[in-house]
C-alpha positions, 0 to 999 in steps of 0.5 A: 458481542460486547466481550469481543469488542472489549477484547479487541480494544484491550489487546489491539487498540490499547497497545497501539494507543499507548505506544503513540502516547509514549512516542508523543511524550518522547518527542516533546521531551517529557519522557526519555533518558536524554530529554530534559523537559518540555520542548518543541525543538524536535518537531521543529527539526522534523518540519524543516528536515528536507529528508523527511519531506523527500521520504514522504513524497517518495512514499506517497508517489510509490503508493499511489502509482502501485495502487493505480497500476494494480487496480487498472491492471486488475480491472483490465484482466477482469474484462479480458479473462473473466470466464477463466478467472471464475475457475476455482483452480485459477483463483487458487493460484492467484492466492499464492502471491498473497501468502508470499512474505514481502522479504521473500518477494524482495529476495526473488526480485533481487535474484531476477532484476539485479545486474548479476541476476537471471534477467541480466544473464539471459540478456547476455546469453541472447546477445542483448547486452555486453555484460552486467554493466550494460543491463539497466539498473533495477535494484537500488535505482533512482526511480525505485523501479525494482520496488514498484515492480515487486509491490505491483506483482504482490498487489494486483492479484489481490485486487483481481480477486477483490474485483472478481468478488464485487463483480459477482456480488453486485450482479454485474452480469445481469446489469451488463445484459440489461444495459446491452438490451437498452442499446449500450455498447461494450465500451459503454458497459465497461466504462459507465456501468462496470468500472464505477460500480467496482471502484465505488465498492472497492474504494475502502479497500483501495484506500487501506491498501494505499496506507499499507503501501505507504508504510512498506518496509521490507521491499524498500529496505532491500531493493530501494536506496537509502537516500532518499528512503521511503518513510518506514526506512527513514524512521528506522534509520533514525531509530537505529543510529548511534546518535541518541539525539535522533531518537526524539526525531524518530518518535516525532516522525512516527507520530506525524506519520500516524496522524497523517494516516488517521486524517486521510482515513477519517476524511475518506470515511466522513465522505462515505458515512452518509452513504453507509448509513443509508445502506444500513437503514435500508437493510434494517427495514428489510 
């Protein structure tokens, strides 16, 4: 066990930590060919950069919206189609979107949702539009509808499988039957028994998936606008510009982004730590 932990720390945690330390030193002007000594100017520019805050707000909004919609849709489908979802073939099909790389998902969305895509052509042949210009813009649109739709389709199957697993592991069929015996209605069982248990058990995974969506790159790069851009695209733009003075800003943005994620995760697990400790003690007594 100790060897496995040491291996994980050496080859997984240490490179990330070293990269963050280098990024911090670069943003402070300590290392780097264009730097000339310690300075906080780059951090000051990031804090006052409106495009940074616009990217942060946009990314948070997209991540929260997709997470909530995916979880809500998965819970609803679990209530409607649970007997069907318990079939092995259906679960096998639900795993297909999970194997789809984000760049491929973005390509398919572009082929379907673009002004010259499949939906636009179908609407034209059905007489619903006069041409590509009349079809609603779902690619590179101001509201990031194409990005959100693509992330939603690649996210909710995972949540559906996750909730199905917790539904079986928490013995919710027996709890639902017991609640019905005590006089609870179907709506009360769904809202006061099933949903609280499923959401509490899936909360860590939902948070980690929110963090994953917050840093999404391929889908926003191909389907979203370049200004305002989501965080990963914004940072990539800073790194790829010909102006070398933007490199310290890119490193500062990277460090700030990682610090925000670490704070979010730390606060969440700090609230859950007493509950997790109680569970571990109960298991140890058994």
